[in-house]
N, C-alpha and C positions, 0 to 999 in steps of 0.2 A: 708691161700693157698687154701682152697676148695672154700672160696667165690670169690678170685680172677680167680679160673678156670671157675667159674659157669659163673661169668661175661664176661670172654673171648669166652666160648662157647655161651651166647646168643648174643655176638656183631659177632661173626664169622657168625651162623647160620643166624642171620639177613639179613647179606649182602652176604650170600652166592647165593641165587639164582640170584641175578645179576653178580656174580663173579664165576660160577661153572665153567668157562673153566679156572681159574686162578690156577696155581701150589701151590702158597703160601698158599691160604684159606682151597685147602683139605690136603696139609698136615699139616697145623696148627690145623684144626679141628681134624686130625687123633692124633696128639700129645695131644690135651685136653682129649679126650676121653683117651688115653693111661693112661694118668695121673691119671683120674679118674676112673681108671680100668675095662673100658667099652671097651673089647679088641673086640667083634665083630665089633663094632661100629668104634674103631679106626680101624680094620683093611679094613671095607669098606673106608672110607675115604683115607687110605694109598694106595690103589688100586686105587683107584680116582688118586691120585697122580701121581701115575706111568705110569697110562694112559696120563696124561698131559704132563710128563717129565721123561721118562724110563732112562734118563742119571744122575738123582739125586741118588748119592749115599747114602744122608741123610734119604732117604725115604726108601731104601731098608734095612739100619741100623734100622731105627723103626719098618718095618714090622718083621724084623728076630727077634727084641725084644718083641713084638706083641705076635709072635709066641712061644717063650721062656716063655712067662707069662703062654700061653695056655698049655704049657707041649709039644709041636709039635716041637721037637728037630731037627727031620729031615729036617722038612721044614725051619727052623730056619737056618739051615744051609747053605741051597741052597740060602735063600736069603741074608746071610752074604758074599757069594761069588760071 
């Protein structure tokens, strides 16, 4: 799975500059970094995704999961609500 994540990350990051205004790119980069346990980077992309689409429940769930992994339970509860 590690190889697939790395390939996905490479592809997304190479296309991101041309698609930085696309919610899916930011969201999926956040997910890739989450699964690679790169939580600060995952949070950065999740917040970019929220800025692009503040109505997406999926990205708030992702942000809550990121916060839980960093033992920020109070912040995670806010993101899940």
